[in-house]
N, C-alpha and C positions, 0 to 999 in steps of 0.2 A: 627646103620647101617652106615658102612663106605663107602658111595656111591662114586663110581668112582675112588677109590684109591687103593683098594686091588687087583683089577683085572690086571692092566697093567703090573706089574713087575714080577709076579710069574714065568713065563716061561723064562724070560730073566736072572734071577739070576743064575739058573743052575750051570754052571761050573766056575763062576767067582771066582777067587782065593781069599783066605781070606785077603791077603795083599791088593789087589785091593779093595775089598769090604770095608775095613776099611777106605780107602781114599774117598769113595763115600758118607759117612754119612755127611749130612749138619749140621754144627753148626753155631750158631749165630756169624756173623762176628763182628769185633770190630768197623767197620765203614760201612756206606752205600755202597753197591756194585751194580753197573749197570749190570743187567743181562736180557737177552731175556726171555720172557715167552714162554713156550711150552705147547701144548695140552697134556692132559692125557686122557686115555680111561675111559669111564663111564661103570658102571656095568650093565646098561640096554641100549637098543638101543637108541642112540642119534645122532643128525646131525653131531657132531664133532668127533665121534669115529674113523672114517677113517683118521682123521688128527693127530692121536696120534704121538707124537715125532716131529711134525712140528711147526715152529714158529707161534705164534698167531699174526694175522694181524688185524689192525684197521677195515679194510673194510670187514672182514669175517662176521660181525654180522648185522642182521636186528634189527630194533628197538625192544627192550625188550628181545632179545635173550641173552643167556649166555652160558658159557662153563666152564668145569674144566680145570685147568692147573697147572703148577708147576714153581716155581722160584728157580733157583739154583739146579734143579734136575739132576740126572744122567740117561743116556739112553744106552742100548745095543741093536744094530740092530733095532733101532727105537722104542723099548719098554722101557717105564719108569721103573726104578728100585724102587719099592715101598719102602717108608721110607727115600728116599733121597729128599733133597730140602724142600721147603715150599709149601704146596698145596694152590691153589688160586681159587677163582671164578672170572671170568671176565664177567661183565654184561653191556650190552648197555642199558642205561636208556633213557627215553624220555628227550629230551633237552628242558625243560620247566622251565625257571627261575622264573616263578610265583609260582612254587611248590618246585623245587630243591633248596637245601641250603647246604653250607659247610663253615667252618671257613676260614677266610682270613688272619689270623695272626699267622699261624703255619709255622715255618721254615722247608723247605724241601731241599733235595739235589739240587744243581744247575742244572737247565735245566729240572727239574721235577715239577710236580704239584700233588695235592691230588687226582686228577682225570684227565682223558684226555678229552679235549674239542676242538672241531673243528666246529666253527660257519658256515664256508663256506659250509661244507658238512652235517651240522646238526647232528653231531655225538658226543655223550658223553658216555664215558666208565668209570666204576668204578671197581677197582681191590681190592678184599677183601681177607684177610687171611682166608682160609676155615677151621677154627677150632672154634667150638662153645665155648663161654665163660663160659658155664655151666660145662660140663665134657669132653670137647675137642673132641666131636663127629664131623662129617663132614656135615655141612648144605648143602642144595642143592637149586637150582634155577629153579623153574618151571618143576621139574621132578617127583614129587610125587603128586598124586591126591587122593590116598587112604592109610591112612586116610587123609582127608583134614586138613589144619591147622585151628586152632581155630581163631575166629575173634573178640574175646572180648579183643581188644587191650588196653594196659595200657597207650599208648600215641599216638599221631597222626600217622597214617600209610597211607600216601597218595598214595603209590603204589597200595594199594587195594581201599582205600576210594575215590580216584579221578580217578584212571585208571582201577580199576577192576582186578588187578593182585595180586597174593599173594606175600608178601615179601620173602626174603631169609628165608628158613624154615628148621629147624633141626628136622627130623621126630623122632629121638630117644626120645626126651622128650618134644618137642613142642616149643622150643625157636624160635623167629622170629626177623629179623632185616630188616629195610627199607633202601634200597640203594639210595632213593631220599633225605634222610635226613642224612647228614654226621655231626656228633656231636662230642664234646669233652667229654671224660669220663676218669676215673682213672682205671688203671690196678691194681687191688687189691693185686696182687702178689708182686708188687714192688713199688707201690705208684706213678708211672709215668703217666702223662697225655698223652692221645693219641686221635686219630680221627678215627671214623669208622661209619658204618651205624647204626642208632638209634635202640636200642633194643625196640621192640614194644610188645613183648610177652615173658613171662618167661617160664621156671624157671631161665634162665640166668638173671643176674642182671645188665649187662652193654653191650655196643656195642662190636663188633669184629673189629680189626684194618684194615685199608686200607694199601696198598702199594702205594708209590709215583710212578707215571707213566710218560712216554713220548713215542713218536713214532720216530723211525729212519727208514726212507723210508717206512713208514706205518707198520713196524714191532713193536710190542708193547714191550717196555722195562719197567722194574720196579726196584725200589730200596727201601731198608728199610729206613724209615724216621729216626727211632731210634731203634736199635736192641731190646731195652727193651719193645717196644710196643708189640712184638710177643712172649714174654717169659712168658707163663702161662700154657703150656701143659707139 
């Protein structure tokens, strides 16, 4: 189930010329690129659907809210053109350092961090590449209740075990990833070490990568830490 991604672009593609369309397809850049994150429309009613095509702001999210978006995507008349850019999930997690963890020794683009953190406003955001490490389906955040995700976790899953909320959940085959635990894993396609939310339920065998993030006047920007982190679909 390709949640939130197939719907937004179909009407917009219409009469776009072939030459233009060819320039819209996003390829992995040779170096990190700073780009604003924009909302994409979800396939079922969600709080952010009316914001499609608008920049994602830090202050849009209540605690534990998330939304689908795109990094480097193309839009026509405010509608996202499906297949352009990199789909992302933006999640505001609870800012609880007794539970949350992330590596501190990973080089990121200047001015960026592995997650957005604002102690003064008690805001913490994680931006995840929204492609499952199993078969490249599109995981979701708090949008699917039936069937519910399995809870026979293979490793600690504090989002559920401490806070009672389901982790990132890929309904296609059941993989789950916990955004409170950012860990180092190896991308088996190229042997590159990356950072992402811990895989807590299979069949996926590893995490999915985060994007590095920062805020510019409260607008959320993201950058690839290393293009090879995202090369597996």
